[in-house]
C-alpha positions as CSV (number, residue, x, y, z in Angstrom):
1,M,13.6,10.4,22.3
2,K,16.0,12.7,20.5
3,L,15.3,13.4,16.9
4,N,17.6,15.0,14.3
5,I,15.5,16.3,11.5
6,T,16.4,17.6,8.0
7,H,13.8,18.5,5.5
8,T,13.8,20.4,2.2
9,T,10.9,21.8,0.4
10,K,11.4,23.0,-3.2
11,Y,9.1,25.1,-5.3
12,T,9.9,25.0,-9.0
13,Y,8.4,27.3,-11.6
14,D,7.9,26.8,-15.4
15,A,9.3,30.3,-16.1
16,P,11.2,32.9,-14.1
17,V,8.9,34.6,-11.6
18,S,8.5,38.3,-11.3
19,Y,6.9,38.0,-7.9
20,G,6.3,35.0,-5.7
21,L,5.3,34.9,-2.0
22,Q,4.9,31.7,0.1
23,Q,3.8,31.0,3.6
24,V,6.0,28.2,5.1
25,R,5.3,26.2,8.2
26,L,8.4,24.1,8.8
27,T,9.4,25.1,12.3
28,P,8.3,22.9,15.2
29,V,7.4,24.6,18.5
30,S,8.3,23.5,22.0
31,T,5.4,22.1,24.0
32,R,5.0,19.8,27.0
33,H,5.3,17.0,24.4
34,Q,8.5,18.1,22.7
35,T,11.4,20.5,23.2
36,V,13.1,22.1,20.2
37,T,16.8,22.3,21.2
38,D,18.2,23.6,17.9
39,W,16.6,24.7,14.6
40,T,17.9,26.3,11.4
41,V,16.2,27.6,8.3
42,E,18.1,28.1,5.0
43,I,16.5,29.7,2.0
44,E,17.9,29.6,-1.6
45,G,16.3,31.5,-4.4
46,G,14.4,33.8,-2.0
47,V,14.5,35.6,1.3
48,Q,12.5,35.6,4.5
49,E,10.3,38.6,4.6
50,L,8.9,38.1,8.1
51,S,7.9,35.5,10.6
52,F,4.8,35.2,12.8
53,E,2.5,32.8,14.6
54,D,-0.6,31.8,12.7
55,Q,-4.1,31.3,14.2
56,Y,-3.1,27.8,15.3
57,Q,0.2,29.1,16.9
58,N,2.3,27.5,14.1
59,H,5.6,29.4,13.5
60,T,5.1,30.7,10.0
61,L,7.6,32.3,7.6
62,L,6.8,34.5,4.7
63,V,9.3,33.7,1.9
64,L,9.7,36.1,-1.1
65,A,11.1,34.5,-4.3
66,D,14.0,36.3,-5.8
67,K,13.0,38.2,-9.0
68,G,13.7,35.9,-11.9
69,A,13.9,32.7,-9.8
70,T,12.9,29.4,-11.3
71,E,13.3,27.5,-8.0
72,V,13.0,28.4,-4.3
73,S,14.4,25.9,-1.8
74,V,13.7,26.0,2.0
75,K,15.9,23.6,4.0
76,V,15.2,23.2,7.7
77,S,17.2,21.1,10.2
78,G,17.6,20.7,13.9
79,D,17.1,18.7,17.0
80,V,13.9,18.0,18.8
81,E,13.5,16.0,22.0
82,T,10.1,14.3,22.5
83,H,8.5,13.5,25.8
84,T,6.4,10.4,26.4
85,N,2.8,11.2,27.4
86,D,1.3,7.9,26.2
87,G,-0.8,9.6,23.6
88,V,-2.5,12.0,26.0
89,F,-2.3,15.6,24.7
90,G,-4.6,17.3,27.1
91,K,-6.6,20.4,26.5
92,T,-5.8,22.4,23.3
93,Y,-5.7,26.1,23.5
94,G,-5.6,28.5,20.6
95,T,-7.5,31.2,18.7
96,A,-9.4,28.6,16.6
97,P,-12.5,27.4,18.4
98,L,-12.9,23.6,18.7
99,W,-16.1,23.5,16.7
100,H,-13.9,24.7,13.7
101,F,-12.3,21.2,13.6
102,A,-15.7,19.3,13.8
103,Q,-17.0,20.8,10.6
104,S,-17.2,18.6,7.5
105,T,-16.1,19.8,4.1
106,P,-16.5,18.0,0.7
107,R,-13.0,16.5,1.2
108,T,-13.5,15.5,4.9
109,Q,-17.1,14.1,4.7
110,A,-17.1,10.9,6.8
111,G,-17.9,7.7,4.9
112,K,-19.0,4.3,6.2
113,G,-15.5,3.3,7.3
114,I,-14.9,6.4,9.4
115,N,-18.4,6.1,10.9
116,K,-17.6,2.5,11.9
117,L,-14.3,3.6,13.5
118,A,-16.0,6.5,15.3
119,K,-18.5,4.1,16.9
120,M,-15.6,2.5,18.7
121,I,-15.1,5.7,20.8
122,T,-18.7,5.8,22.0
123,S,-18.8,2.1,22.9
124,K,-16.1,2.4,25.6
125,A,-16.6,3.7,29.1
126,N,-13.0,4.9,29.4
127,T,-12.2,7.6,26.8
128,L,-8.4,7.0,26.9
129,D,-8.8,3.3,26.3
130,A,-11.3,4.0,23.4
131,L,-8.8,6.4,21.8
132,H,-6.0,3.9,22.0
133,D,-8.2,1.2,20.5
134,L,-9.2,3.7,17.7
135,S,-5.5,4.4,17.0
136,K,-4.8,0.6,16.7
137,A,-7.9,0.2,14.4
138,I,-6.7,3.1,12.1
139,I,-3.2,1.7,11.7
140,A,-4.6,-1.7,10.9
141,A,-7.1,-0.3,8.4
142,V,-4.6,2.2,6.8
143,P,-1.1,0.9,7.2
144,Y,1.7,3.3,6.5
145,G,3.9,2.4,3.5
146,H,7.1,4.4,3.2
147,A,7.2,6.2,-0.2
148,D,3.8,4.7,-1.2
149,T,1.7,7.7,-0.4
150,F,2.0,11.5,-0.6
151,A,-0.2,14.5,0.1
152,G,-2.3,14.0,-3.1
153,T,-2.9,10.3,-2.6
154,P,-6.7,9.7,-2.8
155,P,-8.3,7.3,-0.3
156,K,-9.0,3.8,-1.3
157,K,-12.6,2.7,-1.7
158,R,-13.4,-0.5,0.1
């Protein structure tokens, strides 16, 4: 599937800033699951200081706000072609060990609902089938509603 993507992130400040630095991760990477065919980054109210790959191999920009800016805007756009792998990602390599992702934090502590979903994985002999069933159960339990949720939306208690 060919995707044409346009996204803008805006940072607004109550007063003109004397110094502001932001790490921005808005650039996709080409993998065996997708190919980035074109990508552009436009910054208003600031400048790109440098770019690097973070510990998870995300392309990261360091954006410096212009002195006196009250808004910094980062607009990204481009084309990405996805490749069908039927939900199979394969082994993940990177500098972060896999145990890092298995640790609970106060915000990620599993509740009764998550534990119930997790039991679905252990009850199947075929891991791929179990993961597909888990995906279906998650979308049924937590349907996506366009414009109904955002990054700060708390989970609903059931």
